[in-house]
C-alpha positions in Angstrom: 105.8 123.1 80.0 105.2 119.7 78.3 107.9 120.4 76.1 110.2 120.5 79.3 108.3 117.5 80.8 109.1 115.3 77.7 112.9 117.1 78.0 112.5 115.3 81.5 111.8 112.2 80.4 114.7 111.9 77.7 116.8 112.7 80.5 115.9 109.8 83.2 117.7 107.2 79.9 120.5 106.7 82.1 119.0 106.7 85.7 118.9 103.9 87.4 115.3 103.0 88.0 114.1 104.8 84.2 110.5 103.7 83.6 108.9 105.1 87.3 110.1 108.5 86.3 109.8 108.5 82.7 106.0 107.3 83.3 105.2 110.1 85.8 106.9 113.2 83.5 105.8 111.2 80.3 102.1 111.2 81.7 102.9 115.1 83.4 103.5 116.0 79.2 100.8 114.1 77.9 98.7 116.2 80.2 99.9 119.3 79.1 100.0 118.3 75.3 96.3 117.1 75.3 95.1 120.4 77.3 97.5 122.7 74.5 95.6 120.7 72.1 92.0 120.3 73.2 92.1 123.0 75.3 89.3 122.1 77.4 90.5 119.0 79.5 88.7 116.8 82.1 90.4 118.3 85.3 90.8 114.2 86.6 93.6 113.4 84.2 96.0 116.1 85.8 94.2 116.0 89.0 95.6 112.4 89.0 98.7 113.1 87.8 99.4 115.7 90.5 98.5 113.6 94.0 100.8 110.4 92.6 103.6 112.9 91.9 102.7 115.3 95.1 102.5 111.8 97.3 105.7 110.7 95.9 107.9 114.2 96.8 106.7 113.7 100.2 107.1 110.4 100.7 110.5 111.2 99.8 111.0 114.7 101.7 109.8 113.1 105.0 112.6 110.6 104.5 115.5 112.7 103.5 114.5 115.3 106.3 117.5 117.0 108.2 120.3 114.8 106.3 121.6 118.0 104.1 121.7 121.5 104.4 119.3 123.3 102.1 122.5 125.5 100.7 124.3 121.8 99.5 121.2 121.6 96.6 122.9 124.5 94.5 126.7 124.0 95.3 127.1 121.7 92.4 125.9 120.0 90.2 127.3 116.8 91.7 125.2 114.7 94.1 127.4 114.4 96.9 124.7 112.2 99.1 121.8 110.4 98.2 119.7 112.4 100.2 120.9 115.3 97.9 119.4 113.7 94.8 116.3 112.5 96.1 115.5 115.8 97.0 116.0 117.4 93.8 113.7 114.3 92.3 111.6 115.5 95.3 111.5 118.8 93.9 111.1 117.7 90.3 108.0 115.8 91.9 106.8 119.4 93.7 107.2 121.4 90.5 104.8 118.2 88.5 102.4 118.5 91.4 101.8 122.1 91.1 101.5 122.5 87.4 99.2 119.7 87.1 97.5 121.7 89.7 97.4 124.8 87.3 96.5 122.8 84.3 93.6 121.1 86.1 92.4 124.7 86.9 92.9 126.2 83.1 91.1 123.1 82.0 88.3 123.6 84.4 87.8 127.1 83.5 88.5 126.5 79.8 85.3 123.5 80.3 83.0 125.8 81.9 82.0 128.1 78.9 81.6 125.7 76.2 79.4 123.8 78.8 77.6 126.8 79.3 76.8 127.7 75.2 75.9 123.9 74.8 
């Protein structure tokens, strides 16, 4: 997932507002790489990214509610309306939030046996 989030950072290069998206996907990628490298990662880091992504995604989803039909998301890669693009962005944010929860849970589990030994 770290590699996927890093690819998402690269794909934001030509976005109209790339900085905030690159920062979020970059933070998610760094959390994934740190977890993979260190094994036990303090759960506060993925939790912060999860909260930011979840709140941001929910804010977008609330503001576009009812603006399109869900089947329009997968009909074509072209975003016919700004709301379709925003809905896809919110789905990406929810993926980040969900994966950060997974990293926080497994990071805590990986840290627990080490704490018991030492």
